[in-house]
Phi, psi and omega in degrees: 000313180292324180295336179284351176292134184295348181247004187227126179249130176241103181288178175298165181302138185264308178071003183247356188297310180300321179294324179295318178296317179295323180296319178295318180297335178272004176105007180292138179266177191304312183289335172293323177293321175300316180297325177296318179293310183295331180272001181288156181295336185267359187307321183296344181285343193263343176064030181256137174291123180305323180295326179293319177295316180300317180294320180297319180291324179299332181282349183293149177294327174217167185261028181296152184299328179300316180293322179296315178298315180298320179299317179297309183293325178297321177296320177300316181291320181298327179298337181248014177057046179234148183270342184244155181218162176208190181213144183235026182289116187301321186292348178292351175301336180272356187232023186299315182295323178297314180293320181299324180292329182273323182241087184298342178279352186293142171237149188236124178250114182258107180265114183256135176241149176313123186300334178290322174292324177299315181299318179293320178298318179298318179298316181298332181266007177077016180267124182073026182302135178083353181268152179295152182298336179298329177295317178295324179295317180295318180298312180299313182297315182296320181293316180294316180295322178297316180297316182292328176292316178297326184300334179299334180260008182237037183302131181081356183238002188230136176227132178248130175215163184259140177306318183298323177288324181295315182284336179279322183223068187300320182295315181300317181288322177295326176296324176297317179295316181300324178296319180296317186266008176055055180222135180295140176295139178234126178305336180303334180295334179284344179255026184308326187294340182292330180252001186298321182300320179295321179291319180294332179296342179287343184281115178254193177292140175283128181051064183299340179290341175088005180288330175224080188308136180223194183288149179284161178299321180298318179295319180294319179294324177297321182296332181257011186306324180299342181293344181273003180242157175299169179306140183238087181304334181293344176288341180284136178075019179299339180300335182299325179263335191252352181251127179292160182298322181295316178295320179298315181297319180294317180297313184290335175295328180271326190227011182305313180301321179290319176304314181295319180299327181276357177094014179268150179289136174226159180297141181286000000 
């Protein structure tokens, strides 16, 4: 949705930002940071010439990780003729304070989904296969609680919203996000699905050289298939029909209080 804004580019998931920050803290210089980006499993998704990134970083007044990151994201945005950029990597929810310290301009949008639907989605994608539902409940609870704890130190830079509200009232929720990131709301964001197929086509095999085997491009595109359709409010609360009573009880035993705090229905 945000990527459909005419002034904002959201590239594919990066997955290297926390490691890049740690590499600098361990003494890595600018071109080592570039090599870290270019050597990442996701590099092929961005369509950037490595030499172009290296040259852009070489022009920086200093080789701090903040400048390297900005150079990378600026190139991503320039490819789409846009002045603003962002990132949508889910695991960064655990690293918000680290990223905030390096990029003071950063704003964080935490999209929360009912953990029971999250657990079912993970199962369908083969994540945590064979493990009890309680493990998925603990993972969901810890990630949400960690983000909310970090948010206390990110006042004015953090917004929390629910997936269910976004798909039910996308314009209202997108206006909240636009206010946070100081960007005018654009109706084009509601038509995100019209260009989604072209964006998903950019996703190739992770680490095609095979040194660190990852998911195929086809598998990755299947996982994001709902993005090619308009919002589907009926996807919210699917656990009511698809989750057995035993699994529901186990999940709620681990995460019921947090579900209730977030406004989700739980067994009395």
